[in-house]
N, C-alpha and C positions, 0 to 999 in steps of 0.2 A: 503412505507418505512417499513423496518422491520429488525430484527437482523439476519435474514437469508441472508441479503444482505451485500456484502462488503461495508464498510464505510456507513452503514445505518443511523448513527447518523446525523441528518440534520445540526448539527454545524460543522461536520468534513468537511474540505475544499478539500478533494481529488477530488470529482467530479467537483467542480467548477474549480479547477486547470486543470484537464484533458480537460474539455471543452474549457478553455481558451487557452491551448497549441494548440489545433487543430482547433481553430476558430469557435467553434460550440456554439450556444446560450445555456444558461443553466438557468433553472428556475424550479418552482414547478410543471410544467406540464411534465417535462422530467421523464419518468418512468425508472425502473431498466433495462428493456429490451433495451431501447435506450442507456443507459449508457454502458451496456455490448457491444452493437454493435459498439459504438465509439471506445472502446479499441480494439476489434477484428479487426476492419477496419484499425487500425493503428499499428497492430502487437504487442500489449501489453497484457501480461498475468498477473493475480493477483493470488497470492497463499499465504496462511497463513503459517508462520513458525511453529506455534503451532496448532495442530489438535484439542485439547481440554484441558481444565484446570478447576481448581476451581478459582473463582475470587470473591472478595468482592465488586466489582464495575467495572466501565469501565476503570479505570486507570491501566496501566501495572504494577504498583507497588503492586497491590493487587493480582497478578497472583500467584497461588500456584499449586503444583503438575502438571506441564505442561507435556503433551504428545506431542512430536515433530513429525512433518511431515518428517520422516526420508527418505521417498521416493522422497523428493524434489531434491537432487542431481541427482538421476537417471532421473527424469522428465526433468531437465535442460539439461543433456547430450543427452538424447534420442530425445528431441524435436528440438535440434539445436539452442536453445536460445543462443544468443551471449553476452548478458549483463544482469546482475541482479542488481537491485537497491532496497535498503531497505528504507521503509517509516519511517524514524527516526532511531536514534541510538539504541533504545531498540530492534527493530526488528533484527538488526545486532547482538547485544549481545546475544539475545535468539538463533539465528541461530548458532553462534559460540559455545555457551554453549551446545546446545542440538543436533546439527547435524554435524558440522565440520567446516573446514576452507573454505573461499571463499574470493574473492577480496572485500575489504571494499568500496562499492559504496553506501554511505548513503546520502539520500536527507533529507531536513528539514521535520519533521513530519507535517502531515496535521491535526493532532489531535487538537481539541479545547483546550486541556490542554497545548499545546505549543503555547503560545501567545507572545513569545519573538521576533517574526519576523512577519512582515506584510504579508498579503496574496499576495500582489504585488511582494514582494521580493521572497517569496516561489515560486510563478508562474515563475518568471524569472529563478531561479535556476533549477527548474524542467524542464522548456522549454529547457534550455541550455543542460542539461543532456540527455534528450530524443531526441533532434534534432541532436546531434553530430553523 
């Protein structure tokens, strides 16, 4: 586990949700390569809205001086991606603020800071969105 990994915080529920959607076991022995392979096998790409920033901690509210991934719209159009989902409303807000407009397809945040919804409900909503 490391911060060079997407959703590297062990309390973040992203990887548990992805494994749950695709019926794959998840545990401490699943390494980052296996996690990426699961996404790839199921046609899912993960990309940060913000390329770099200053932050006072892990919470989005501490983000200062963001530099946006402005090549994201080109990546979407050139790759033939048909749907884009945001992991939580903050990701959508940052996209809209720094990059441009896009359909608002926001899923419940997998962050441990968003504890207002059970992981079971998050899994259900993510599964419905990705399986449509």
